[in-house]
C-alpha positions in Angstrom: 9.2 -67.6 -55.9 6.9 -70.4 -54.1 5.1 -72.7 -56.2 2.0 -75.1 -55.2 3.2 -78.6 -54.5 0.8 -80.1 -56.4 1.9 -78.1 -59.3 5.4 -78.9 -58.9 4.5 -82.7 -58.9 2.7 -82.2 -62.0 5.6 -80.5 -63.8 8.2 -83.0 -61.9 6.1 -86.0 -63.6 5.6 -84.4 -66.7 9.0 -83.7 -67.8 10.3 -87.3 -66.6 7.6 -88.7 -69.0 8.6 -86.8 -71.6 12.6 -88.0 -71.1 10.9 -91.5 -70.6 9.1 -91.4 -73.9 12.1 -89.9 -76.1 14.1 -93.3 -75.1 10.8 -95.2 -75.8 10.8 -93.4 -79.6 14.4 -94.5 -80.4 14.0 -98.0 -79.2 11.0 -98.2 -81.4 12.6 -96.5 -84.2 16.1 -97.7 -84.1 17.5 -100.0 -86.7 20.4 -101.3 -84.9 19.8 -104.5 -82.2 21.2 -103.0 -79.4 18.8 -100.4 -79.4 16.1 -102.0 -80.5 16.6 -105.3 -78.2 19.7 -104.3 -75.5 18.7 -100.9 -75.4 22.1 -99.7 -74.7 20.8 -95.8 -74.9 19.7 -93.2 -72.6 17.5 -89.4 -72.9 17.5 -86.4 -70.8 16.4 -82.8 -70.4 18.3 -79.7 -68.7 17.3 -76.1 -68.4 19.0 -73.5 -70.9 22.2 -73.6 -68.4 22.8 -77.4 -69.1 21.4 -78.3 -65.5 19.6 -81.5 -65.3 16.2 -81.4 -65.1 14.4 -85.0 -66.2 16.0 -88.3 -67.1 14.8 -91.6 -68.7 14.8 -94.6 -66.7 18.0 -96.0 -68.6 21.4 -96.7 -67.8 23.3 -95.7 -64.4 26.9 -94.8 -66.4 25.4 -93.1 -69.1 23.2 -90.8 -67.2 25.7 -90.0 -64.7 27.3 -87.4 -67.4 23.9 -85.8 -68.6 24.5 -83.5 -65.9 27.9 -82.0 -67.6 27.2 -82.8 -70.9 25.6 -79.3 -72.4 27.7 -77.7 -69.9 30.7 -78.6 -71.4 29.0 -78.5 -74.6 28.0 -74.7 -74.3 32.0 -74.0 -73.5 32.4 -74.9 -77.0 29.5 -73.6 -79.0 27.9 -70.3 -77.4 24.2 -70.5 -76.8 24.3 -67.4 -79.5 24.8 -70.3 -82.3 21.9 -72.3 -81.5 19.0 -71.9 -83.6 15.4 -73.5 -83.5 16.1 -77.6 -85.6 19.4 -78.1 -84.7 20.9 -81.6 -83.8 24.2 -81.6 -83.1 26.3 -85.0 -82.3 29.1 -85.7 -79.9 30.8 -88.3 -78.2 34.3 -86.4 -76.9 34.5 -87.8 -73.2 36.0 -84.6 -72.1 32.8 -82.8 -73.4 30.6 -85.0 -70.9 31.2 -88.4 -73.0 31.9 -92.1 -72.1 33.8 -94.4 -74.9 33.5 -93.5 -78.0 30.6 -95.3 -79.2 28.4 -93.6 -77.0 27.2 -91.0 -79.6 25.3 -88.1 -78.2 22.8 -85.7 -80.0 21.9 -82.7 -78.9 18.9 -80.8 -79.6 18.4 -77.0 -78.2 14.4 -76.3 -77.5 13.1 -72.9 -77.4 10.1 -71.6 -76.2 8.5 -68.4 -77.7 11.9 -67.4 -79.5 14.5 -68.2 -76.3 16.6 -70.9 -75.5 14.5 -72.8 -73.0 16.0 -76.3 -72.3 17.9 -79.0 -74.1 16.9 -82.6 -75.6 19.9 -85.3 -75.2 20.0 -88.9 -76.1 22.6 -90.9 -76.0 22.6 -94.1 -78.3 25.5 -96.9 -78.3 26.8 -97.2 -82.0 27.6 -100.8 -82.8 31.0 -99.1 -84.9 32.6 -96.2 -84.3 35.4 -96.2 -86.7 39.3 -96.8 -85.4 41.1 -99.9 -85.7 39.1 -103.3 -85.2 35.5 -103.6 -85.9 33.2 -103.2 -83.0 35.5 -100.2 -82.3 36.8 -102.1 -78.8 40.7 -102.0 -79.3 42.3 -103.2 -75.7 45.6 -102.8 -77.2 45.4 -99.3 -78.4 48.2 -96.7 -76.9 46.2 -94.0 -78.8 43.0 -92.3 -78.5 42.2 -92.3 -82.5 42.8 -96.0 -82.5 39.8 -96.4 -80.8 37.7 -94.8 -83.2 36.5 -91.2 -84.5 36.3 -88.6 -82.1 33.4 -86.2 -82.9 33.8 -82.9 -81.1 30.4 -81.2 -81.1 29.8 -80.8 -84.9 26.0 -79.9 -86.2 24.3 -82.5 -88.2 21.3 -81.3 -88.6 19.4 -77.8 -89.1 15.6 -77.0 -90.0 16.7 -77.4 -93.7 17.7 -80.9 -92.9 21.1 -83.0 -92.6 24.0 -80.9 -93.0 27.2 -82.1 -94.6 28.7 -83.1 -91.5 26.7 -86.3 -91.4 28.3 -87.3 -94.5 31.6 -86.7 -93.2 30.8 -89.0 -89.9 29.0 -91.6 -91.6 32.3 -91.6 -94.3 34.8 -92.8 -91.3 32.1 -95.8 -89.9 31.6 -99.3 -90.8 28.0 -100.4 -91.0 27.0 -97.4 -92.6 23.5 -98.6 -94.2 23.0 -99.8 -90.0 23.0 -96.2 -89.1 22.5 -93.7 -92.5 18.9 -94.0 -91.3 19.1 -92.6 -87.6 16.3 -90.2 -87.5 16.0 -86.5 -86.5 14.6 -86.3 -82.6 10.9 -86.1 -83.3 9.6 -83.2 -85.0 6.8 -82.5 -82.1 9.3 -82.1 -79.3 10.6 -78.9 -79.7 7.0 -77.8 -80.0 5.1 -79.5 -77.3 8.6 -79.0 -74.5 8.7 -75.2 -75.5 4.6 -74.4 -75.3 5.4 -76.2 -72.0 8.0 -74.5 -70.5 6.1 -71.4 -71.7 2.8 -72.1 -70.2 4.6 -73.0 -66.7 7.0 -70.1 -66.7 3.5 -67.4 -66.7 1.2 -70.0 -64.7 3.3 -69.7 -62.0 4.2 -66.3 -62.1 0.7 -65.6 -62.5 -0.3 -67.3 -59.4 2.4 -65.6 -57.9 0.8 -62.3 -58.4 -2.8 -63.5 -57.3 -1.5 -64.5 -54.4 -0.1 -61.1 -53.9 -3.8 -59.7 -54.7 -5.6 -61.9 -52.6 -4.2 -60.1 -49.5 -5.6 -56.8 -50.8 -9.2 -55.3 -49.2 -11.7 -55.9 -52.0 -12.8 -52.6 -53.6 -16.5 -52.3 -54.0 -17.1 -51.7 -58.3 -18.8 -48.2 -58.1 -17.6 -44.6 -59.1 -15.4 -42.6 -56.6 -14.2 -39.2 -56.4 -10.9 -38.0 -55.1 -9.1 -34.7 -54.5 -5.3 -33.7 -55.0 -3.3 -30.7 -54.8 -0.1 -29.7 -57.1 3.0 -28.3 -55.3 2.9 -25.0 -57.4 3.2 -21.1 -56.2 -0.4 -21.3 -56.1 -2.3 -24.5 -54.9 -4.5 -25.7 -57.1 -7.5 -28.4 -56.1 -7.5 -31.2 -59.0 -10.7 -33.0 -59.1 -11.4 -36.7 -61.1 -13.5 -39.1 -60.8 -12.6 -42.8 -62.0 -14.8 -45.6 -62.8 -13.6 -49.4 -61.7 -16.0 -50.7 -65.3 -13.3 -51.1 -67.8 -14.0 -48.7 -70.8 -15.3 -50.2 -74.3 -12.1 -49.2 -76.4 -12.0 -50.3 -79.4 -9.6 -53.6 -80.3 -6.6 -52.3 -83.1 -3.1 -52.8 -83.5 -1.9 -49.4 -82.9 -3.4 -49.5 -79.8 -2.6 -52.7 -78.7 1.2 -51.7 -79.5 1.1 -48.4 -77.4 -0.6 -50.5 -74.0 3.2 -52.1 -74.7 5.1 -49.6 -75.4 4.0 -47.9 -71.7 4.4 -50.8 -69.6 6.8 -53.1 -71.1 10.7 -52.4 -70.2 12.3 -53.3 -73.9 16.1 -52.2 -75.0 14.4 -51.9 -78.7 13.1 -49.4 -80.6 9.3 -49.3 -80.8 9.3 -47.4 -84.0 10.8 -50.7 -85.4 8.0 -52.6 -85.0 4.9 -53.5 -87.0 2.5 -55.5 -87.0 4.3 -58.8 -87.6 7.3 -57.4 -85.6 8.3 -61.3 -84.2 7.9 -60.1 -80.7 9.3 -63.4 -78.8 11.7 -64.2 -81.3 13.3 -60.5 -80.9 12.9 -60.8 -76.7 10.0 -57.9 -76.7 8.0 -60.1 -74.4 9.4 -62.5 -71.8 7.8 -64.5 -69.3 7.3 -61.5 -66.5 6.5 -59.1 -69.6 3.7 -61.5 -70.6 2.4 -61.4 -67.0 2.2 -57.5 -67.0 0.8 -57.2 -70.7 -1.9 -60.0 -69.9 -2.9 -57.6 -66.6 -3.0 -54.3 -68.7 -5.3 -56.2 -71.3 -7.4 -57.7 -68.7 -8.2 -54.3 -67.3 -8.0 -52.2 -70.6 -10.6 -54.5 -72.4 -12.2 -56.0 -69.8 -11.8 -59.5 -71.2 -10.2 -62.7 -69.2 -7.0 -64.4 -70.5 -7.1 -68.2 -69.6 -3.7 -70.4 -69.1 -4.9 -72.0 -72.3 -4.8 -68.6 -74.1 -0.5 -68.5 -73.3 0.8 -70.4 -76.3 3.7 -68.9 -78.3 0.9 -68.4 -81.2 -1.0 -65.6 -79.6 2.1 -63.9 -78.7 4.4 -63.7 -81.5 3.3 -60.7 -83.2 1.4 -57.6 -82.6 -1.4 -58.9 -84.9 -1.6 -62.1 -82.9 -2.6 -60.0 -79.7 -4.9 -58.0 -81.5 -6.4 -61.2 -82.8 -6.7 -62.7 -79.4 -7.8 -59.7 -77.7 -10.9 -59.6 -80.1 -12.0 -62.5 -80.0 -11.9 -62.5 -76.2 -13.9 -59.5 -76.9 -16.1 -61.2 -79.7 -16.8 -64.7 -77.3 
């Protein structure tokens, strides 16, 4: 798929700005002078596979391992275990880490119910346990003498902190300095997920429009077509068609039927009611949404804009029905 170079640059700079703002938010909200004054921290964004797509203007030795962190993380924590609102901590060097005081927070980002990206924050902690305060032990002959080794562990979920956070804090000096460690910004997941969904759908719609533009425009008037069925006794069939869309009523049953007729899905449509989570259950993906948008526009004589491609409008059959009805009324 080819993208307009201007669109690519807008997306690239938008993602880079998001990564830089992650670092800025952490700097401004931190209590530790190592973060607030020395800025010993870094941020990055990867895609759902762990490939680096954006990074802040931070510390090179941190950013150099960001491209390995999520990939190694996914080898230990399968994507199927990740949920919206999760935050995982780790500092193991073999899982894309640096030295032990550099603790990474990894948050999966979901778009339309699907894993789309990862947001990573790295912060140098003033103490990570170990034999001496500050966790710099030049005479150590074992890794455990240097500090607490944190394998990937979930410290936040949608309900808030997990017991794992207490376990980590109980093994550190200066707990008071770190116990108010903030969760990732609550709007990041919704914002980034919304951006990624719009980017995918918009890009595919642009490509579709480019293909349609090569077709010879057909005047909007009635046409008569004749065809012959291959039977023992051939019969001529005649039908009249019009390029003007019929004024079909907008109902949830009609929307469901259009989806069943035009989308490829492995599940059973009999299980799908008005409030069935379409995005979460992967009934609609970005390519399917492009096709569905085209079908709805043709069926109901409406135009669905890029601004309408937000997860809230496509979560359920009820929300799609409301969107189409609003477009018909507006």
